[in-house]
PDB file of N, CA, C and O in Angstrom:
ATOM      1  N   MET A   1      -8.590  -4.118 -13.303  1.00  0.00           N
ATOM      2  CA  MET A   1      -9.397  -3.134 -12.721  1.00  0.00           C
ATOM      3  C   MET A   1      -9.882  -2.863 -11.021  1.00  0.00           C
ATOM      4  O   MET A   1     -10.957  -3.461 -10.966  1.00  0.00           O
ATOM      5  N   THR A   2      -9.732  -2.524 -10.233  1.00  0.00           N
ATOM      6  CA  THR A   2      -9.764  -2.961  -9.078  1.00  0.00           C
ATOM      7  C   THR A   2     -11.326  -2.214  -9.032  1.00  0.00           C
ATOM      8  O   THR A   2     -11.781  -1.455  -9.888  1.00  0.00           O
ATOM      9  N   SER A   3     -11.940  -2.632  -7.870  1.00  0.00           N
ATOM     10  CA  SER A   3     -13.218  -2.619  -7.393  1.00  0.00           C
ATOM     11  C   SER A   3     -13.543  -1.497  -6.246  1.00  0.00           C
ATOM     12  O   SER A   3     -12.682  -1.441  -5.369  1.00  0.00           O
ATOM     13  N   ALA A   4     -14.788  -0.478  -6.092  1.00  0.00           N
ATOM     14  CA  ALA A   4     -14.809   0.508  -5.499  1.00  0.00           C
ATOM     15  C   ALA A   4     -14.699   0.250  -3.730  1.00  0.00           C
ATOM     16  O   ALA A   4     -14.701   1.169  -2.911  1.00  0.00           O
ATOM     17  N   ALA A   5     -14.592  -1.426  -3.349  1.00  0.00           N
ATOM     18  CA  ALA A   5     -14.378  -1.682  -1.977  1.00  0.00           C
ATOM     19  C   ALA A   5     -12.951  -1.682  -1.924  1.00  0.00           C
ATOM     20  O   ALA A   5     -12.358  -1.175  -0.972  1.00  0.00           O
ATOM     21  N   ASP A   6     -12.421  -2.166  -2.790  1.00  0.00           N
ATOM     22  CA  ASP A   6     -10.369  -2.189  -2.841  1.00  0.00           C
ATOM     23  C   ASP A   6     -10.171  -1.062  -3.614  1.00  0.00           C
ATOM     24  O   ASP A   6     -10.347  -1.482  -4.758  1.00  0.00           O
ATOM     25  N   PRO A   7      -9.899   0.170  -3.689  1.00  0.00           N
ATOM     26  CA  PRO A   7      -9.105   0.953  -4.168  1.00  0.00           C
ATOM     27  C   PRO A   7      -7.849   1.189  -4.497  1.00  0.00           C
ATOM     28  O   PRO A   7      -7.677   2.133  -5.267  1.00  0.00           O
ATOM     29  N   ALA A   8      -7.181   0.768  -4.237  1.00  0.00           N
ATOM     30  CA  ALA A   8      -5.608   0.742  -4.096  1.00  0.00           C
ATOM     31  C   ALA A   8      -5.462  -0.688  -4.990  1.00  0.00           C
ATOM     32  O   ALA A   8      -5.054  -0.798  -6.146  1.00  0.00           O
ATOM     33  N   GLY A   9      -5.991  -1.877  -3.956  1.00  0.00           N
ATOM     34  CA  GLY A   9      -5.482  -2.728  -4.104  1.00  0.00           C
ATOM     35  C   GLY A   9      -4.554  -3.764  -3.295  1.00  0.00           C
ATOM     36  O   GLY A   9      -3.970  -4.805  -3.598  1.00  0.00           O
ATOM     37  N   PHE A  10      -4.696  -2.952  -2.057  1.00  0.00           N
ATOM     38  CA  PHE A  10      -3.927  -3.594  -1.158  1.00  0.00           C
ATOM     39  C   PHE A  10      -4.556  -4.185   0.132  1.00  0.00           C
ATOM     40  O   PHE A  10      -5.194  -3.532   0.958  1.00  0.00           O
ATOM     41  N   ARG A  11      -4.282  -5.535   0.186  1.00  0.00           N
ATOM     42  CA  ARG A  11      -4.286  -5.931   1.021  1.00  0.00           C
ATOM     43  C   ARG A  11      -3.484  -6.298   2.507  1.00  0.00           C
ATOM     44  O   ARG A  11      -2.266  -6.143   2.418  1.00  0.00           O
ATOM     45  N   HIS A  12      -3.923  -6.714   3.722  1.00  0.00           N
ATOM     46  CA  HIS A  12      -2.248  -7.236   4.470  1.00  0.00           C
ATOM     47  C   HIS A  12      -3.269  -9.097   5.226  1.00  0.00           C
ATOM     48  O   HIS A  12      -4.419  -9.515   5.354  1.00  0.00           O
ATOM     49  N   ARG A  13      -2.260  -9.425   5.413  1.00  0.00           N
ATOM     50  CA  ARG A  13      -2.694 -10.711   6.081  1.00  0.00           C
ATOM     51  C   ARG A  13      -1.626 -11.273   6.916  1.00  0.00           C
ATOM     52  O   ARG A  13      -0.480 -11.094   6.505  1.00  0.00           O
ATOM     53  N   ARG A  14      -1.819 -12.043   8.221  1.00  0.00           N
ATOM     54  CA  ARG A  14      -1.402 -12.279   9.289  1.00  0.00           C
ATOM     55  C   ARG A  14      -0.695 -13.151   9.323  1.00  0.00           C
ATOM     56  O   ARG A  14      -1.215 -14.019   8.622  1.00  0.00           O
ATOM     57  N   ARG A  15       0.489 -13.609   9.830  1.00  0.00           N
ATOM     58  CA  ARG A  15       1.399 -15.147   9.471  1.00  0.00           C
ATOM     59  C   ARG A  15       1.288 -15.167  10.756  1.00  0.00           C
ATOM     60  O   ARG A  15       1.043 -14.287  11.581  1.00  0.00           O
ATOM     61  N   THR A  16       1.573 -16.678  10.859  1.00  0.00           N
ATOM     62  CA  THR A  16       2.381 -17.732  11.709  1.00  0.00           C
ATOM     63  C   THR A  16       3.805 -16.902  12.801  1.00  0.00           C
ATOM     64  O   THR A  16       4.839 -16.521  12.252  1.00  0.00           O
ATOM     65  N   GLY A  17       3.633 -16.779  14.016  1.00  0.00           N
ATOM     66  CA  GLY A  17       5.347 -15.937  14.188  1.00  0.00           C
ATOM     67  C   GLY A  17       4.642 -14.701  14.768  1.00  0.00           C
ATOM     68  O   GLY A  17       4.912 -14.424  15.937  1.00  0.00           O
ATOM     69  N   GLY A  18       3.622 -13.789  13.984  1.00  0.00           N
ATOM     70  CA  GLY A  18       3.107 -12.783  14.349  1.00  0.00           C
ATOM     71  C   GLY A  18       3.889 -11.501  12.948  1.00  0.00           C
ATOM     72  O   GLY A  18       3.831 -10.271  12.929  1.00  0.00           O
ATOM     73  N   ASP A  19       4.415 -12.275  12.155  1.00  0.00           N
ATOM     74  CA  ASP A  19       4.779 -11.484  10.880  1.00  0.00           C
ATOM     75  C   ASP A  19       3.119 -11.014  10.259  1.00  0.00           C
ATOM     76  O   ASP A  19       2.010 -11.393  10.636  1.00  0.00           O
ATOM     77  N   VAL A  20       3.488 -10.117   9.254  1.00  0.00           N
ATOM     78  CA  VAL A  20       2.307  -9.629   8.818  1.00  0.00           C
ATOM     79  C   VAL A  20       3.005  -8.863   6.756  1.00  0.00           C
ATOM     80  O   VAL A  20       3.889  -8.138   6.300  1.00  0.00           O
ATOM     81  N   GLU A  21       2.070  -9.529   6.366  1.00  0.00           N
ATOM     82  CA  GLU A  21       3.166  -9.430   4.535  1.00  0.00           C
ATOM     83  C   GLU A  21       1.635  -8.553   4.168  1.00  0.00           C
ATOM     84  O   GLU A  21       0.561  -8.981   4.592  1.00  0.00           O
ATOM     85  N   VAL A  22       1.716  -7.545   3.497  1.00  0.00           N
ATOM     86  CA  VAL A  22       1.256  -6.581   2.627  1.00  0.00           C
ATOM     87  C   VAL A  22       1.092  -6.754   1.139  1.00  0.00           C
ATOM     88  O   VAL A  22       1.992  -6.725   0.301  1.00  0.00           O
ATOM     89  N   LEU A  23      -0.191  -6.937   0.943  1.00  0.00           N
ATOM     90  CA  LEU A  23      -0.023  -7.733  -0.505  1.00  0.00           C
ATOM     91  C   LEU A  23      -0.636  -6.386  -1.292  1.00  0.00           C
ATOM     92  O   LEU A  23      -1.310  -5.516  -0.740  1.00  0.00           O
ATOM     93  N   HIS A  24      -0.214  -6.414  -2.847  1.00  0.00           N
ATOM     94  CA  HIS A  24      -0.940  -5.606  -3.623  1.00  0.00           C
ATOM     95  C   HIS A  24      -1.075  -6.452  -4.865  1.00  0.00           C
ATOM     96  O   HIS A  24      -0.198  -6.973  -5.555  1.00  0.00           O
ATOM     97  N   HIS A  25      -2.687  -6.462  -5.007  1.00  0.00           N
ATOM     98  CA  HIS A  25      -2.675  -7.196  -6.381  1.00  0.00           C
ATOM     99  C   HIS A  25      -2.445  -8.425  -5.845  1.00  0.00           C
ATOM    100  O   HIS A  25      -2.029  -9.177  -6.727  1.00  0.00           O
ATOM    101  N   GLY A  26      -2.547  -9.043  -4.624  1.00  0.00           N
ATOM    102  CA  GLY A  26      -2.520 -10.587  -4.720  1.00  0.00           C
ATOM    103  C   GLY A  26      -0.508 -10.417  -4.169  1.00  0.00           C
ATOM    104  O   GLY A  26       0.171 -10.893  -3.259  1.00  0.00           O
ATOM    105  N   ARG A  27      -0.310  -9.716  -5.048  1.00  0.00           N
ATOM    106  CA  ARG A  27       1.239  -9.775  -4.799  1.00  0.00           C
ATOM    107  C   ARG A  27       1.670  -9.619  -3.125  1.00  0.00           C
ATOM    108  O   ARG A  27       1.048  -9.071  -2.215  1.00  0.00           O
ATOM    109  N   VAL A  28       2.613 -10.129  -3.118  1.00  0.00           N
ATOM    110  CA  VAL A  28       3.847  -9.717  -1.212  1.00  0.00           C
ATOM    111  C   VAL A  28       4.568  -8.351  -2.153  1.00  0.00           C
ATOM    112  O   VAL A  28       5.276  -8.327  -3.159  1.00  0.00           O
ATOM    113  N   ALA A  29       4.022  -7.343  -1.312  1.00  0.00           N
ATOM    114  CA  ALA A  29       4.600  -6.231  -1.107  1.00  0.00           C
ATOM    115  C   ALA A  29       5.634  -5.662  -0.556  1.00  0.00           C
ATOM    116  O   ALA A  29       6.472  -4.806  -0.840  1.00  0.00           O
ATOM    117  N   ALA A  30       5.181  -6.812   0.873  1.00  0.00           N
ATOM    118  CA  ALA A  30       6.411  -6.088   1.844  1.00  0.00           C
ATOM    119  C   ALA A  30       6.228  -6.884   3.076  1.00  0.00           C
ATOM    120  O   ALA A  30       5.114  -6.810   3.595  1.00  0.00           O
ATOM    121  N   THR A  31       6.887  -7.438   3.491  1.00  0.00           N
ATOM    122  CA  THR A  31       6.441  -8.420   4.873  1.00  0.00           C
ATOM    123  C   THR A  31       7.136  -7.526   5.779  1.00  0.00           C
ATOM    124  O   THR A  31       8.107  -6.878   5.389  1.00  0.00           O
ATOM    125  N   LEU A  32       6.598  -7.437   7.231  1.00  0.00           N
ATOM    126  CA  LEU A  32       6.955  -6.502   8.541  1.00  0.00           C
ATOM    127  C   LEU A  32       6.777  -7.976   9.588  1.00  0.00           C
ATOM    128  O   LEU A  32       6.060  -8.974   9.514  1.00  0.00           O
ATOM    129  N   ARG A  33       7.935  -7.455  10.657  1.00  0.00           N
ATOM    130  CA  ARG A  33       7.651  -8.754  11.320  1.00  0.00           C
ATOM    131  C   ARG A  33       8.293  -8.218  12.799  1.00  0.00           C
ATOM    132  O   ARG A  33       9.147  -7.333  12.743  1.00  0.00           O
ATOM    133  N   GLY A  34       7.994  -8.609  13.765  1.00  0.00           N
ATOM    134  CA  GLY A  34       8.237  -7.181  14.994  1.00  0.00           C
ATOM    135  C   GLY A  34       7.437  -6.615  15.869  1.00  0.00           C
ATOM    136  O   GLY A  34       6.268  -6.819  16.197  1.00  0.00           O
ATOM    137  N   ASP A  35       8.446  -5.690  16.273  1.00  0.00           N
ATOM    138  CA  ASP A  35       7.348  -4.181  16.321  1.00  0.00           C
ATOM    139  C   ASP A  35       6.981  -3.667  15.844  1.00  0.00           C
ATOM    140  O   ASP A  35       6.189  -2.938  16.441  1.00  0.00           O
ATOM    141  N   ALA A  36       7.111  -3.416  14.160  1.00  0.00           N
ATOM    142  CA  ALA A  36       7.188  -2.831  13.178  1.00  0.00           C
ATOM    143  C   ALA A  36       5.549  -3.696  12.761  1.00  0.00           C
ATOM    144  O   ALA A  36       4.611  -3.080  12.253  1.00  0.00           O
ATOM    145  N   ALA A  37       5.508  -4.913  13.040  1.00  0.00           N
ATOM    146  CA  ALA A  37       4.403  -5.306  12.156  1.00  0.00           C
ATOM    147  C   ALA A  37       2.636  -5.302  13.465  1.00  0.00           C
ATOM    148  O   ALA A  37       1.420  -5.301  13.273  1.00  0.00           O
ATOM    149  N   ALA A  38       3.617  -5.300  14.768  1.00  0.00           N
ATOM    150  CA  ALA A  38       2.265  -4.771  15.944  1.00  0.00           C
ATOM    151  C   ALA A  38       2.044  -3.404  15.511  1.00  0.00           C
ATOM    152  O   ALA A  38       0.880  -3.026  15.646  1.00  0.00           O
ATOM    153  N   ARG A  39       2.962  -2.464  14.965  1.00  0.00           N
ATOM    154  CA  ARG A  39       2.354  -1.402  14.982  1.00  0.00           C
ATOM    155  C   ARG A  39       0.983  -0.863  14.321  1.00  0.00           C
ATOM    156  O   ARG A  39      -0.008  -0.185  14.590  1.00  0.00           O
ATOM    157  N   PHE A  40       1.807  -1.898  12.876  1.00  0.00           N
ATOM    158  CA  PHE A  40       1.445  -1.515  11.693  1.00  0.00           C
ATOM    159  C   PHE A  40      -0.426  -1.769  11.769  1.00  0.00           C
ATOM    160  O   PHE A  40      -1.347  -1.048  11.385  1.00  0.00           O
ATOM    161  N   LEU A  41      -0.409  -3.211  12.487  1.00  0.00           N
ATOM    162  CA  LEU A  41      -1.464  -3.753  13.353  1.00  0.00           C
ATOM    163  C   LEU A  41      -2.413  -2.777  13.703  1.00  0.00           C
ATOM    164  O   LEU A  41      -3.606  -2.575  13.476  1.00  0.00           O
ATOM    165  N   ALA A  42      -1.473  -2.216  14.349  1.00  0.00           N
ATOM    166  CA  ALA A  42      -2.394  -1.354  16.158  1.00  0.00           C
ATOM    167  C   ALA A  42      -2.962  -0.477  14.893  1.00  0.00           C
ATOM    168  O   ALA A  42      -4.148  -0.716  14.668  1.00  0.00           O
ATOM    169  N   GLU A  43      -2.430   0.376  14.124  1.00  0.00           N
ATOM    170  CA  GLU A  43      -3.168   1.642  12.805  1.00  0.00           C
ATOM    171  C   GLU A  43      -3.786   1.161  12.230  1.00  0.00           C
ATOM    172  O   GLU A  43      -4.907   1.666  12.267  1.00  0.00           O
ATOM    173  N   VAL A  44      -3.680   0.043  11.387  1.00  0.00           N
ATOM    174  CA  VAL A  44      -4.609  -0.117  10.142  1.00  0.00           C
ATOM    175  C   VAL A  44      -5.838  -0.537  10.956  1.00  0.00           C
ATOM    176  O   VAL A  44      -6.924  -0.610  10.382  1.00  0.00           O
ATOM    177  N   GLU A  45      -5.705  -0.881  12.555  1.00  0.00           N
ATOM    178  CA  GLU A  45      -7.446  -1.387  12.519  1.00  0.00           C
ATOM    179  C   GLU A  45      -8.023  -0.293  13.026  1.00  0.00           C
ATOM    180  O   GLU A  45      -9.253  -0.258  13.074  1.00  0.00           O
ATOM    181  N   SER A  46      -7.176   0.905  13.542  1.00  0.00           N
ATOM    182  CA  SER A  46      -8.146   2.250  13.850  1.00  0.00           C
ATOM    183  C   SER A  46      -8.192   3.422  12.472  1.00  0.00           C
ATOM    184  O   SER A  46      -8.238   4.649  12.381  1.00  0.00           O
ATOM    185  N   CYS A  47      -8.149   2.279  11.525  1.00  0.00           N
ATOM    186  CA  CYS A  47      -8.236   3.334  10.391  1.00  0.00           C
ATOM    187  C   CYS A  47      -9.613   2.557   9.153  1.00  0.00           C
ATOM    188  O   CYS A  47      -9.889   1.384   8.902  1.00  0.00           O
ATOM    189  N   ASP A  48     -10.080   3.628   8.736  1.00  0.00           N
ATOM    190  CA  ASP A  48     -11.025   3.079   7.338  1.00  0.00           C
ATOM    191  C   ASP A  48     -10.476   2.783   5.964  1.00  0.00           C
ATOM    192  O   ASP A  48      -9.309   2.841   5.576  1.00  0.00           O
ATOM    193  N   GLY A  49     -11.726   2.409   5.225  1.00  0.00           N
ATOM    194  CA  GLY A  49     -10.815   1.656   3.992  1.00  0.00           C
ATOM    195  C   GLY A  49      -9.843   2.470   3.220  1.00  0.00           C
ATOM    196  O   GLY A  49      -8.890   2.026   2.579  1.00  0.00           O
ATOM    197  N   HIS A  50     -10.213   3.779   3.362  1.00  0.00           N
ATOM    198  CA  HIS A  50      -9.111   4.123   2.790  1.00  0.00           C
ATOM    199  C   HIS A  50      -8.040   4.854   3.838  1.00  0.00           C
ATOM    200  O   HIS A  50      -6.825   5.013   3.714  1.00  0.00           O
ATOM    201  N   GLN A  51      -8.422   5.018   4.297  1.00  0.00           N
ATOM    202  CA  GLN A  51      -7.085   5.128   4.988  1.00  0.00           C
ATOM    203  C   GLN A  51      -5.979   3.827   5.352  1.00  0.00           C
ATOM    204  O   GLN A  51      -4.802   3.973   5.681  1.00  0.00           O
ATOM    205  N   ALA A  52      -6.821   2.347   5.168  1.00  0.00           N
ATOM    206  CA  ALA A  52      -6.017   1.828   5.311  1.00  0.00           C
ATOM    207  C   ALA A  52      -4.989   1.305   4.030  1.00  0.00           C
ATOM    208  O   ALA A  52      -3.895   0.742   4.009  1.00  0.00           O
ATOM    209  N   GLN A  53      -5.793   1.724   3.139  1.00  0.00           N
ATOM    210  CA  GLN A  53      -5.365   1.466   1.469  1.00  0.00           C
ATOM    211  C   GLN A  53      -3.821   2.391   1.392  1.00  0.00           C
ATOM    212  O   GLN A  53      -2.749   1.995   0.933  1.00  0.00           O
ATOM    213  N   GLN A  54      -4.179   3.871   2.071  1.00  0.00           N
ATOM    214  CA  GLN A  54      -2.933   4.747   1.944  1.00  0.00           C
ATOM    215  C   GLN A  54      -1.625   4.572   2.883  1.00  0.00           C
ATOM    216  O   GLN A  54      -0.501   5.061   2.764  1.00  0.00           O
ATOM    217  N   LEU A  55      -2.093   3.822   3.724  1.00  0.00           N
ATOM    218  CA  LEU A  55      -1.133   3.584   5.029  1.00  0.00           C
ATOM    219  C   LEU A  55      -0.266   2.569   3.914  1.00  0.00           C
ATOM    220  O   LEU A  55       0.820   2.803   3.383  1.00  0.00           O
ATOM    221  N   MET A  56      -1.149   1.368   3.765  1.00  0.00           N
ATOM    222  CA  MET A  56      -0.179   0.301   3.195  1.00  0.00           C
ATOM    223  C   MET A  56       0.452   0.661   1.856  1.00  0.00           C
ATOM    224  O   MET A  56       1.424   0.041   1.424  1.00  0.00           O
ATOM    225  N   ALA A  57      -0.228   1.868   1.084  1.00  0.00           N
ATOM    226  CA  ALA A  57       0.853   2.516   0.156  1.00  0.00           C
ATOM    227  C   ALA A  57       2.068   3.171   0.157  1.00  0.00           C
ATOM    228  O   ALA A  57       3.009   3.103  -0.634  1.00  0.00           O
ATOM    229  N   ARG A  58       1.869   3.960   1.391  1.00  0.00           N
ATOM    230  CA  ARG A  58       2.826   4.581   1.695  1.00  0.00           C
ATOM    231  C   ARG A  58       3.953   3.593   2.425  1.00  0.00           C
ATOM    232  O   ARG A  58       5.118   3.613   2.027  1.00  0.00           O
ATOM    233  N   LEU A  59       3.522   2.707   3.543  1.00  0.00           N
ATOM    234  CA  LEU A  59       4.731   1.553   3.882  1.00  0.00           C
ATOM    235  C   LEU A  59       5.364   1.273   2.625  1.00  0.00           C
ATOM    236  O   LEU A  59       6.507   1.710   2.488  1.00  0.00           O
ATOM    237  N   THR A  60       4.551   0.266   1.141  1.00  0.00           N
ATOM    238  CA  THR A  60       5.284   0.176   0.255  1.00  0.00           C
ATOM    239  C   THR A  60       5.871   0.473  -0.498  1.00  0.00           C
ATOM    240  O   THR A  60       6.528  -0.336  -1.152  1.00  0.00           O
ATOM    241  N   GLY A  61       5.883   2.172  -0.792  1.00  0.00           N
ATOM    242  CA  GLY A  61       6.092   2.781  -1.022  1.00  0.00           C
ATOM    243  C   GLY A  61       5.795   3.518  -2.509  1.00  0.00           C
ATOM    244  O   GLY A  61       6.353   4.436  -3.109  1.00  0.00           O
ATOM    245  N   ASN A  62       4.484   2.544  -2.841  1.00  0.00           N
ATOM    246  CA  ASN A  62       3.619   2.667  -4.117  1.00  0.00           C
ATOM    247  C   ASN A  62       3.127   3.579  -3.632  1.00  0.00           C
ATOM    248  O   ASN A  62       2.411   3.154  -2.725  1.00  0.00           O
ATOM    249  N   TYR A  63       3.045   5.263  -3.726  1.00  0.00           N
ATOM    250  CA  TYR A  63       2.227   5.999  -3.705  1.00  0.00           C
ATOM    251  C   TYR A  63       2.923   7.190  -4.592  1.00  0.00           C
ATOM    252  O   TYR A  63       4.146   7.138  -4.721  1.00  0.00           O
ATOM    253  N   LYS A  64       2.169   8.306  -5.234  1.00  0.00           N
ATOM    254  CA  LYS A  64       1.927   8.911  -6.158  1.00  0.00           C
ATOM    255  C   LYS A  64       3.180  10.410  -4.703  1.00  0.00           C
ATOM    256  O   LYS A  64       3.208  10.660  -3.498  1.00  0.00           O
ATOM    257  N   ARG A  65       4.048  10.980  -6.241  1.00  0.00           N
ATOM    258  CA  ARG A  65       4.952  11.479  -5.451  1.00  0.00           C
ATOM    259  C   ARG A  65       4.648  12.669  -5.681  1.00  0.00           C
ATOM    260  O   ARG A  65       5.505  13.440  -5.250  1.00  0.00           O
ATOM    261  N   GLY A  66       3.477  13.345  -6.363  1.00  0.00           N
ATOM    262  CA  GLY A  66       3.852  14.737  -6.353  1.00  0.00           C
ATOM    263  C   GLY A  66       4.365  15.167  -8.107  1.00  0.00           C
ATOM    264  O   GLY A  66       4.351  16.344  -8.465  1.00  0.00           O
ATOM    265  N   ASN A  67       4.822  13.959  -9.128  1.00  0.00           N
ATOM    266  CA  ASN A  67       5.900  14.614  -9.977  1.00  0.00           C
ATOM    267  C   ASN A  67       4.954  13.967 -11.151  1.00  0.00           C
ATOM    268  O   ASN A  67       5.449  13.883 -12.275  1.00  0.00           O
ATOM    269  N   GLU A  68       3.716  13.543 -10.953  1.00  0.00           N
ATOM    270  CA  GLU A  68       3.256  13.313 -12.520  1.00  0.00           C
ATOM    271  C   GLU A  68       2.529  13.625 -13.450  1.00  0.00           C
ATOM    272  O   GLU A  68       2.196  13.090 -14.507  1.00  0.00           O
ATOM    273  N   ARG A  69       2.242  14.868 -12.777  1.00  0.00           N
ATOM    274  CA  ARG A  69       2.076  15.726 -13.898  1.00  0.00           C
ATOM    275  C   ARG A  69       3.365  16.550 -14.743  1.00  0.00           C
ATOM    276  O   ARG A  69       3.352  16.818 -15.944  1.00  0.00           O
ATOM    277  N   LEU A  70       4.021  16.739 -14.160  1.00  0.00           N
ATOM    278  CA  LEU A  70       5.279  17.235 -15.001  1.00  0.00           C
ATOM    279  C   LEU A  70       6.008  16.078 -16.052  1.00  0.00           C
ATOM    280  O   LEU A  70       6.873  16.476 -16.832  1.00  0.00           O
ATOM    281  N   ALA A  71       5.647  14.757 -16.031  1.00  0.00           N
ATOM    282  CA  ALA A  71       6.056  14.136 -15.921  1.00  0.00           C
ATOM    283  C   ALA A  71       5.846  13.170 -17.421  1.00  0.00           C
ATOM    284  O   ALA A  71       6.453  12.339 -18.096  1.00  0.00           O
ATOM    285  N   GLY A  72       4.257  14.097 -17.381  1.00  0.00           N
ATOM    286  CA  GLY A  72       3.651  13.652 -18.902  1.00  0.00           C
ATOM    287  C   GLY A  72       3.975  14.878 -19.783  1.00  0.00           C
ATOM    288  O   GLY A  72       3.865  14.881 -21.009  1.00  0.00           O
ATOM    289  N   GLN A  73       4.347  15.818 -19.104  1.00  0.00           N
ATOM    290  CA  GLN A  73       4.942  16.860 -20.176  1.00  0.00           C
ATOM    291  C   GLN A  73       5.834  16.946 -20.531  1.00  0.00           C
ATOM    292  O   GLN A  73       5.957  17.847 -21.361  1.00  0.00           O
ATOM    293  N   HIS A  74       7.090  16.123 -20.202  1.00  0.00           N
ATOM    294  CA  HIS A  74       8.353  15.600 -20.328  1.00  0.00           C
ATOM    295  C   HIS A  74       8.318  15.286 -21.735  1.00  0.00           C
ATOM    296  O   HIS A  74       7.428  14.492 -22.039  1.00  0.00           O
ATOM    297  N   PRO A  75       9.423  15.908 -23.150  1.00  0.00           N
ATOM    298  CA  PRO A  75       9.014  15.253 -25.002  1.00  0.00           C
ATOM    299  C   PRO A  75       9.012  13.729 -24.689  1.00  0.00           C
ATOM    300  O   PRO A  75       8.003  13.136 -25.069  1.00  0.00           O
ATOM    301  N   ARG A  76      10.206  12.809 -23.907  1.00  0.00           N
ATOM    302  CA  ARG A  76       9.868  11.639 -24.172  1.00  0.00           C
ATOM    303  C   ARG A  76       8.308  11.067 -23.757  1.00  0.00           C
ATOM    304  O   ARG A  76       8.080   9.990 -24.308  1.00  0.00           O
ATOM    305  N   ASN A  77       7.446  11.450 -23.097  1.00  0.00           N
ATOM    306  CA  ASN A  77       6.320  11.164 -23.305  1.00  0.00           C
ATOM    307  C   ASN A  77       4.925  11.328 -23.746  1.00  0.00           C
ATOM    308  O   ASN A  77       3.793  10.871 -23.593  1.00  0.00           O
ATOM    309  N   ARG A  78       5.580  12.192 -24.352  1.00  0.00           N
ATOM    310  CA  ARG A  78       4.187  13.144 -25.283  1.00  0.00           C
ATOM    311  C   ARG A  78       3.901  11.985 -26.104  1.00  0.00           C
ATOM    312  O   ARG A  78       4.549  10.954 -25.925  1.00  0.00           O
ATOM    313  N   ARG A  79       3.206  12.036 -26.780  1.00  0.00           N
ATOM    314  CA  ARG A  79       2.578  11.119 -27.876  1.00  0.00           C
ATOM    315  C   ARG A  79       1.526  11.987 -28.495  1.00  0.00           C
ATOM    316  O   ARG A  79       0.830  11.553 -29.414  1.00  0.00           O
TER     317      ARG A  79
END
């Protein structure tokens, strides 16, 4: 279960050499290097907590795609 302060379970940490690791529930989900890392850090510093979570979710590909409601109606997912 996630806390209110960490709604989606994402964190980021700076590594030596300028790399940035994006972690999801403590596991590395993405590693950014060079210009991508610098752009990410500049953008995440201007975000609030929720926006930063959304940014990291989009970056890692771990975000809702809009088809969850339809998938629940599929015969194989009905219970």
